[in-house]
C-alpha positions, 0 to 999 in steps of 0.5 A: 212668843207672840202669835205673830212670831209663831206665824212667821216661824211657821212660814219660814219652815214651809219655805225651807221645806219647799226649797228642800223639795225643789233642791231634791227634785233638781238632783238626778238619780243614778240610773244604776242604783237609784241614789241621788247624784250631782250635775258632775257625775260619771257615765256608763255605756251600755255596749249592747244599746250604745246608750249612756247611763248617768251613774254615781261615783260608786257605780262608776268605779265598779265598771272602771276595770276591764271586764268588770261589767261583763259584756254589757257595761263599761265606764266612760274614762276621762282621758283627753289626748291631742293628736293633731292641733290646727295643722294642715291635715295629711292624706290619711286624715283627709281620707276620713272625709269630714262633710261639715268639717266635723265628725267623731269615730269610735270602734263598736266592739259588738260589730268590730267595726269603726263607726263614723258620726256626722253631727248636724242640726237634726242629730247625727248621721251614722255610717261604718268606716272602711277598714282600710281607711281607718287602718291606714290612719292608725298606722300614720298617727301615733297614739291612735291605736290606744283608742278604747272601744265603745267609750272613747272617740276620735273627734276631728274638726276641720276649719277651711281657709277663707273664701278670699284665700287667706290662711290655710285649711286646719284640722284639730283632732283628739281622743276624748270620752265618748260622752263629750261627743254627744254633748257636742251634738246637743250644743249644735242642735241648740245653737244651729240657725239657718242653712249654714248654722250661723256665726254663733255655732261656729264660734262656739265650736271654736271655743269648745275645741280650744277648751278640749285642747287645753284639757289635753295639754294638762290645763283646767278641766272643761 
């Protein structure tokens, strides 16, 4: 073997080693046990801090059963359930009040209260929802009573009729994994432009909800 070919082989090994280091560096680690995880991974909710942990499959499965994580951790499920699909919202839905046409709601098991979150370019505004408002909605919407505390959310999106009076107000609402809501908050923060957000952010919202509705109907995953 010539010196030139030996040098080339050495360079190849250096490149392979560098590529492997970059690949390993790009992998996330399970925040529970520390092993490498892929971009497609599950999440746990720390109920006390309401934070999300990225976890491996083994750790995720460990906390999927009721009370497996005690009073602290719960696995975020993967259920999508369509409750209202682009219809005129009734009085119970309107009582939720969607300031920018978008909000998500989940029950905080630590307080026993429903909490409303309103996404914005600065993050989310949080407020507790009046119990009678939520109870009235739960009585009138089939399936809403199945919402799991801490790990699932009701996500609602209202599209208003055009300024010219064309069309009608339409509301889409789904039960989704709570991590989807935080993903949506991040998308809004990245895409928002100017005072009203710009056309791109609202197109992205429309597409996002279309994909979620498809998932709820049993279509391809998001």
